[in-house]
C-alpha positions in Angstrom: -11.5 -2.4 -31.1 -11.9 -6.2 -31.8 -10.1 -8.0 -28.9 -11.2 -11.4 -30.0 -8.4 -12.0 -32.5 -5.6 -10.5 -30.5 -2.9 -13.1 -29.6 -2.4 -13.8 -25.9 1.1 -12.3 -25.6 -0.1 -9.1 -27.4 -3.1 -8.9 -25.1 -0.9 -9.0 -22.1 1.0 -5.9 -23.1 -2.0 -4.0 -24.5 -2.7 -2.3 -21.1 0.8 -0.8 -20.7 0.9 0.1 -24.3 -2.5 1.9 -24.1 -1.5 3.9 -21.1 1.9 4.7 -22.5 0.2 6.0 -25.6 -2.2 8.0 -23.4 0.9 9.6 -21.8 2.4 10.5 -25.1 -0.8 12.0 -26.5 -1.2 14.1 -23.4 2.2 15.7 -24.0 1.9 16.1 -27.7 0.0 19.3 -27.5 -1.9 18.6 -30.7 -5.3 18.4 -28.9 -7.0 20.7 -26.6 -6.9 19.8 -22.9 -10.5 18.6 -23.0 -9.9 16.5 -26.1 -6.7 15.1 -24.4 -8.7 14.0 -21.4 -11.3 12.4 -23.6 -8.6 10.5 -25.5 -7.0 9.5 -22.2 -10.3 8.1 -20.8 -10.9 6.2 -24.1 -7.5 4.6 -23.8 -8.2 3.8 -20.2 -11.3 1.9 -21.4 -9.1 0.0 -23.9 -6.6 -0.9 -21.1 -9.4 -1.9 -18.7 -11.1 -4.1 -21.3 -7.7 -5.8 -22.2 -6.9 -6.3 -18.5 -10.3 -8.0 -17.9 -10.0 -10.2 -21.0 -6.5 -11.1 -19.8 -7.8 -12.3 -16.5 -10.5 -14.3 -18.2 -7.9 -15.9 -20.6 -5.6 -16.8 -17.7 -1.8 -16.5 -17.5 -1.1 -19.7 -19.5 -2.5 -18.0 -22.7 -0.7 -14.8 -22.1 2.9 -16.1 -21.9 5.5 -15.8 -24.7 7.1 -12.5 -24.3 10.7 -12.5 -22.8 11.0 -10.9 -19.4 7.2 -11.1 -18.7 5.3 -13.8 -16.9 1.7 -13.0 -16.0 0.3 -14.6 -12.8 -3.2 -14.9 -11.6 -2.7 -12.4 -8.8 -0.8 -10.1 -11.1 -3.8 -10.1 -13.5 -6.3 -9.5 -10.7 -4.2 -6.5 -9.5 -3.8 -5.2 -13.1 -7.5 -5.1 -13.5 -7.9 -3.5 -10.1 -5.3 -0.9 -10.7 -6.5 -0.1 -14.1 -10.1 0.2 -12.8 -8.9 2.6 -10.1 -6.8 4.5 -12.6 -9.9 4.9 -14.9 -12.0 6.3 -12.0 -9.1 8.6 -10.9 -8.7 9.9 -14.4 -12.4 10.7 -14.6 -12.3 12.4 -11.2 -9.2 14.3 -12.2 -10.9 16.0 -15.2 -13.3 17.7 -12.8 -10.9 18.2 -9.9 -8.3 19.9 -12.1 -10.6 21.9 -14.3 -9.0 25.3 -15.1 -5.6 24.3 -13.6 -2.4 24.8 -15.5 -0.3 21.7 -16.1 -3.1 19.3 -16.8 -1.2 17.8 -19.8 1.8 17.1 -17.6 -0.5 15.6 -15.0 -2.2 13.3 -17.5 1.2 12.2 -18.9 2.5 11.3 -15.5 -0.7 9.5 -14.6 -0.5 7.4 -17.8 3.2 6.7 -17.1 2.4 5.5 -13.6 -0.3 3.1 -14.8 1.8 1.8 -17.7 4.8 1.1 -15.4 2.6 -0.6 -12.8 1.2 -3.0 -15.5 4.8 -3.9 -16.5 5.8 -4.4 -12.8 2.9 -6.8 -12.2 4.1 -9.0 -15.1 7.8 -8.8 -14.5 9.7 -12.1 -14.7 13.2 -10.5 -15.0 15.2 -8.4 -12.6 15.8 -5.7 -15.2 12.1 -5.4 -16.0 11.2 -5.3 -12.3 13.8 -2.6 -11.5 13.1 -0.5 -14.5 9.3 -0.6 -14.0 9.5 0.2 -10.3 11.9 3.1 -11.1 9.5 4.4 -13.8 6.6 4.3 -11.3 8.6 6.4 -8.9 9.8 8.9 -11.6 6.2 9.5 -12.9 4.9 9.7 -9.4 7.4 12.5 -8.6 5.8 14.6 -11.3 2.4 14.1 -9.7 3.6 14.9 -6.2 5.2 18.1 -7.4 2.2 19.2 -9.5 2.0 22.4 -7.4 5.5 23.8 -7.5 4.7 26.5 -5.0 3.8 24.2 -2.1 7.0 23.6 -0.2 5.8 20.8 2.0 4.7 18.7 -1.0 8.1 19.3 -2.5 9.9 18.3 0.7 7.9 15.0 0.8 8.8 14.4 -2.9 12.4 15.0 -2.1 12.5 12.5 0.8 10.7 10.0 -1.4 13.3 10.5 -4.1 16.1 9.7 -1.6 14.3 6.5 -0.5 13.7 5.5 -4.1 17.3 5.9 -5.1 18.4 3.8 -2.1 15.8 1.2 -3.0 17.1 1.1 -6.6 20.6 0.5 -5.3 19.5 -2.4 -3.1 17.5 -4.0 -5.9 20.5 -3.8 -8.2 22.6 -5.4 -5.5 20.0 -8.2 -5.1 19.8 -8.6 -8.9 23.6 -8.8 -9.2 24.0 -11.4 -6.5 21.2 -13.7 -7.8 22.3 -13.3 -11.4 25.8 -14.3 -10.5 24.5 -17.3 -8.5 21.8 -18.5 -10.9 23.4 -17.5 -14.1 20.3 -15.7 -15.3 18.2 -12.7 -14.5 15.0 -14.6 -14.9 12.9 -14.8 -11.7 11.5 -18.2 -12.8 15.0 -19.5 -13.0 15.7 -18.1 -9.5 12.6 -20.0 -8.1 13.8 -23.2 -9.7 17.4 -22.8 -8.4 16.1 -22.1 -4.8 13.8 -25.2 -5.0 16.7 -27.5 -6.2 19.7 -26.1 -4.3 18.5 -24.0 -1.5 20.0 -20.6 -0.6 23.7 -19.8 -0.5 25.1 -16.9 1.5 24.9 -14.6 -1.5 21.2 -15.4 -2.0 20.6 -14.8 1.7 22.2 -11.4 1.3 20.1 -10.8 -1.8 16.9 -11.6 0.1 17.9 -9.1 2.8 18.6 -6.5 0.2 15.2 -7.1 -1.4 13.5 -6.8 1.9 15.2 -3.5 2.7 14.3 -2.2 -0.8 10.6 -3.0 -0.2 10.8 -1.3 3.2 12.0 1.9 1.5 9.5 1.7 -1.4 6.6 0.9 0.9 7.2 3.9 3.2 7.9 1.8 6.3 9.7 3.1 9.4 11.9 5.2 9.4 11.3 6.6 5.9 7.5 6.8 6.3 7.3 10.5 6.7 6.9 11.4 3.0 3.7 9.4 2.7 2.0 11.3 5.5 3.2 14.7 4.1 1.9 14.6 0.5 -1.5 16.0 1.4 -0.8 19.2 -0.6 -0.7 17.2 -3.8 -4.0 16.9 -5.7 -6.5 14.5 -4.0 -6.6 12.1 -7.0 -2.8 11.7 -6.6 -3.3 10.7 -2.9 -5.9 8.2 -4.0 -3.6 6.7 -6.7 -0.6 6.7 -4.3 -2.4 5.0 -1.4 -4.6 2.7 -3.4 -2.4 1.5 -6.2 1.3 2.4 -5.8 2.6 2.2 -2.3 1.3 -1.3 -1.8 3.2 -2.6 -4.7 5.8 -3.7 -2.2 3.4 -6.3 -0.9 2.9 -7.8 -4.4 6.7 -8.0 -4.9 7.1 -9.8 -1.6 4.3 -12.3 -2.6 6.0 -12.7 -5.9 9.3 -13.5 -4.2 7.7 -15.9 -1.7 9.9 -18.9 -2.8 13.0 -16.8 -1.9 11.6 -15.5 1.4 10.5 -18.9 2.5 14.1 -20.1 2.4 15.6 -16.9 3.9 14.9 -16.8 7.6 17.1 -13.8 8.4 15.3 -11.8 5.7 11.9 -12.8 7.1 12.9 -11.7 10.6 14.2 -8.4 9.2 10.9 -7.9 7.5 8.9 -8.8 10.6 10.9 -6.3 12.7 10.3 -3.4 10.3 6.6 -4.3 9.8 5.8 -4.6 13.5 7.6 -1.4 14.4 5.8 0.5 11.6 2.4 -0.9 12.5 2.9 0.0 16.2 4.1 3.5 15.6 1.6 4.4 12.9 -1.3 2.8 14.9 -0.5 5.0 17.9 -0.1 8.2 15.8 -3.3 7.6 13.8 -5.3 7.6 17.1 -4.2 11.2 17.9 -4.7 12.8 14.5 -7.7 15.0 13.6 -7.2 15.8 9.9 -9.1 13.2 7.8 -6.5 13.0 5.0 -3.6 12.9 7.4 -5.3 10.1 9.5 -5.9 8.2 6.3 -2.3 8.6 5.4 -1.1 7.2 8.8 -3.7 4.5 8.4 -1.9 3.5 5.1 1.4 3.4 6.9 0.0 1.1 9.6 -1.7 -1.1 7.0 1.5 -1.4 5.0 3.3 -2.5 8.2 0.7 -5.1 8.9 0.7 -6.4 5.3 4.5 -6.9 5.5 4.0 -8.7 8.8 1.7 -11.1 7.0 4.3 -11.7 4.4 7.0 -12.2 7.0 5.0 -14.9 8.8 4.2 -16.7 5.5 0.5 -15.7 5.2 0.7 -14.7 1.5 -3.0 -15.3 0.8 -4.0 -13.0 3.6 -1.5 -10.4 2.4 -3.1 -10.5 -1.1 -6.6 -10.0 0.4 -5.2 -7.2 2.5 -3.7 -5.6 -0.6 -6.9 -5.8 -2.6 -9.1 -4.6 0.2 -6.8 -1.8 1.1 -6.7 -0.5 -2.5 -10.5 -0.4 -2.8 -11.0 1.2 0.6 -8.4 3.9 0.3 -9.4 4.9 -3.2 -13.0 5.4 -2.0 -11.9 7.1 1.2 -9.7 9.7 -0.6 -12.0 10.4 -3.5 -14.9 10.9 -1.0 -12.8 12.7 1.7 -15.4 15.5 1.9 -18.1 13.1 2.8 -15.8 11.5 5.4 -15.2 14.9 7.0 -19.0 15.5 7.3 -19.6 12.0 8.8 -16.8 12.4 11.2 -18.0 15.8 12.4 -21.5 14.5 12.7 -20.3 11.6 14.9 -18.2 13.9 17.0 -21.3 16.0 17.8 -23.2 13.0 19.1 -20.6 10.9 20.9 -17.2 11.3 22.6 -14.3 9.3 21.3 -13.6 7.5 24.6 -14.8 3.9 24.5 -16.1 2.1 27.5 -13.6 0.3 29.7 -15.5 -3.0 29.3 -15.4 -2.9 25.5 -11.7 -2.1 25.6 -11.2 -5.2 27.8 -13.5 -7.6 25.9 -13.0 -6.5 22.3 -10.0 -8.7 21.5 -11.6 -11.8 23.1 -14.9 -11.3 21.2 -13.0 -10.6 18.0 -11.0 -13.8 18.2 -14.1 -15.8 19.1 -16.0 -14.3 16.1 -13.1 -15.3 13.8 -13.1 -18.9 15.2 -16.9 -19.2 14.9 -16.9 -18.2 11.3 -14.0 -20.5 10.4 -15.7 -23.4 12.1 -19.1 -22.7 10.4 -17.5 -22.4 6.9 -15.3 -25.5 7.3 -12.2 -26.3 5.4 -8.7 -26.9 6.5 -8.0 -25.9 10.1 -6.0 -22.7 10.7 -3.4 -22.5 13.5 -4.8 -20.6 16.5 -2.2 -17.8 16.1 -3.7 -16.9 12.7 -7.1 -16.2 14.3 -5.4 -14.3 17.2 -3.5 -12.1 14.7 -6.7 -11.2 12.8 -8.7 -10.8 16.0 -6.3 -8.3 17.5 -6.2 -6.3 14.2 -10.0 -6.1 14.1 -10.7 -5.7 17.8 -11.2 -1.9 17.7 -14.3 -2.4 15.6 -16.0 -3.6 18.8 -15.2 -0.5 20.9 -18.4 1.0 22.2 -18.5 4.8 23.0 -19.1 5.7 26.6 -22.3 7.6 26.0 -25.6 7.4 27.9 -27.1 5.6 24.9 -29.8 3.0 25.3 -28.9 -0.6 25.7 -30.4 -1.3 22.3 -28.2 1.2 20.5 -25.1 -0.3 22.1 -26.3 -3.8 21.2 -26.7 -2.7 17.6 -23.2 -1.2 17.5 -21.8 -4.4 18.9 -23.7 -6.6 16.5 -22.6 -4.4 13.6 -18.9 -4.8 14.7 -19.3 -8.6 15.0 -20.9 -8.7 11.5 -18.0 -6.7 10.1 -15.4 -9.1 11.7 -17.4 -12.1 10.6 -17.5 -10.8 7.0 -13.8 -10.2 7.0 -13.1 -13.6 8.4 -15.3 -15.2 5.7 -13.5 -13.2 3.0 -10.2 -14.5 4.4 -11.4 -18.1 4.3 -12.9 -17.7 0.8 -9.7 -16.1 -0.5 -7.9 -19.3 0.3 -10.3 -21.2 -1.9 -9.6 -19.0 -5.0 -7.2 -20.3 -7.6 -4.7 -17.5 -7.2 -1.7 -19.8 -7.3 -0.5 -18.7 -3.8 1.1 -21.1 -1.4 1.1 -20.1 2.3 4.2 -21.1 4.4 3.2 -20.2 8.0 6.1 -19.7 10.3 4.9 -20.6 13.9 7.7 -18.8 15.8 7.5 -15.7 13.7 3.7 -15.9 14.0 3.9 -16.0 17.8 6.2 -12.9 17.8 3.7 -11.1 15.5 0.8 -11.9 17.8 2.8 -10.6 20.8 3.6 -7.4 18.9 -0.1 -6.9 17.9 -1.1 -7.6 21.5 1.3 -4.9 22.7 -0.1 -2.5 20.1 -3.6 -3.2 21.2 -2.7 -2.7 24.9 -1.1 0.7 24.0 -4.1 1.8 22.0 -6.5 0.8 24.7 -4.5 2.5 27.4 -4.4 5.8 25.5 -8.2 5.5 25.0 -8.9 4.5 28.6 -6.9 7.4 30.3 -6.4 10.1 27.7 -5.9 12.9 30.2 -3.6 11.0 32.4 -1.4 10.1 29.4 -1.4 13.6 27.8 2.4 13.6 27.5 2.4 10.2 25.8 -0.3 11.4 23.4 1.9 14.5 22.5 4.7 12.2 21.7 2.4 10.0 19.7 1.0 12.9 17.8 4.5 13.9 16.8 5.2 10.4 15.5 7.8 10.1 18.3 9.9 12.5 16.2 11.3 9.7 14.0 10.5 11.6 10.8 12.2 14.8 12.0 15.4 12.9 12.6 15.2 11.3 9.2 14.4 14.6 7.5 17.4 16.4 9.0 19.7 13.5 8.0 18.2 13.3 4.5 18.7 17.1 3.9 22.2 16.9 5.2 23.2 14.0 3.0 21.3 15.2 -0.1 20.5 19.0 0.2 17.4 20.2 -1.5 17.1 23.2 -3.7 14.4 25.8 -3.6 12.2 26.5 -6.5 11.3 30.3 -6.8 7.7 29.6 -6.1 8.4 27.4 -3.1 10.9 30.0 -1.8 8.3 32.7 -1.8 5.8 30.5 0.0 8.3 29.3 2.5 9.4 32.8 3.4 5.8 33.8 3.7 5.2 30.9 6.1 8.5 31.4 7.9 9.7 27.8 7.1 13.3 27.3 8.0 14.0 24.0 6.2 15.0 23.9 2.5 12.7 21.8 0.4 12.6 20.4 -3.1 
């Protein structure tokens, strides 16, 4: 295909059109399964090339279609998501070889990617809501790929409830802003906020938007479904954790002009983000299963990303979003290698770190961040920025309590410091990129965020320092403090699930007592 003569607006919609066509061809039944996958991968290549050319062209050359407004960050994420989708499609052809339902799977995968592309360009409430709803609908089919696995169906049912509630909140926010501004255009909303500030109805709309993002991003208390989709195919987990669940972070960055003027909504976001990061961080420490630990890690990372948005650090949130996508895609697609590495490490070293490293890690981490920032130069950061990052990265400096030689411990410490230094350098360089992002740091909210992260670190260090003395606390932590159990019972009471015949047979065989769907 000759991309050189494609007009800019047409180039912007080529990725979603290509993936939509891939979904249609997968369901057509005119090709064999192998030929369908080859066609799917070819269309992935078209979409990936178009996404790359769109980023090179820049958003100014891609404008012109109503309801769509490409941004630099959106184009970067479109290229990232399409790249991950192309890799996941290639992985899926081998992973699902011989499985029934591959056409349905490929169609749903194409639908997810097409809808994500539209969401990343949305400049109208209707486009945003429709695209996000389409992502959820297509993802439901992927989560329920194995209809005989009741726990996967239960997770999908709980996600469906959260999605419908989020859709209602988004419609409420859209209606309030449309009535106030006189248009459903997001660009018109930014201009209205800049000129006239926020009325009470726009404050309510901002709070509704925050709650919708909380529901879509699997934050506390609706986080359970994200940790319980492990029975879905591994490529689905990679797609979900790397390119779908973190869309809430992009939406918040996109709505930064509204959030900056809506203090109550920011505090609401900060509360949910901190609570989620603390709970998931504690649970992750007690889990053994690699995929489950990765899932809880995603919940914690989503909480921390939303904390960054709540305190106005949108550039860091964008870096977090991109880095998390790349890491989680690699982690899930290479989960077997992670299992081998983890078992090998467990044979050579206990998990308990030394008391000295637990005590000094946050101090050394903050100092490492400050040294890198001073060496690189540039505008000075508030101290609480460095403290927030240092507390988040401090566990990299935990040293295992083994009779290892001094040189081995020194190498481990040096490696941890290099990792923190590299992340701090990436954070500084991210601010130099022309992403069109404008940070709006909130000092008071930042201080609260630092306090929350300090309490989380203290709890993590205490559990590591005295694991036997705190056995009861570890049991509660392992159970997620039973938050999801309460939500599950309430969700099934308000929206009862229905058994599929296959799930009913497996549930009876496993003596499950809760209905699922």
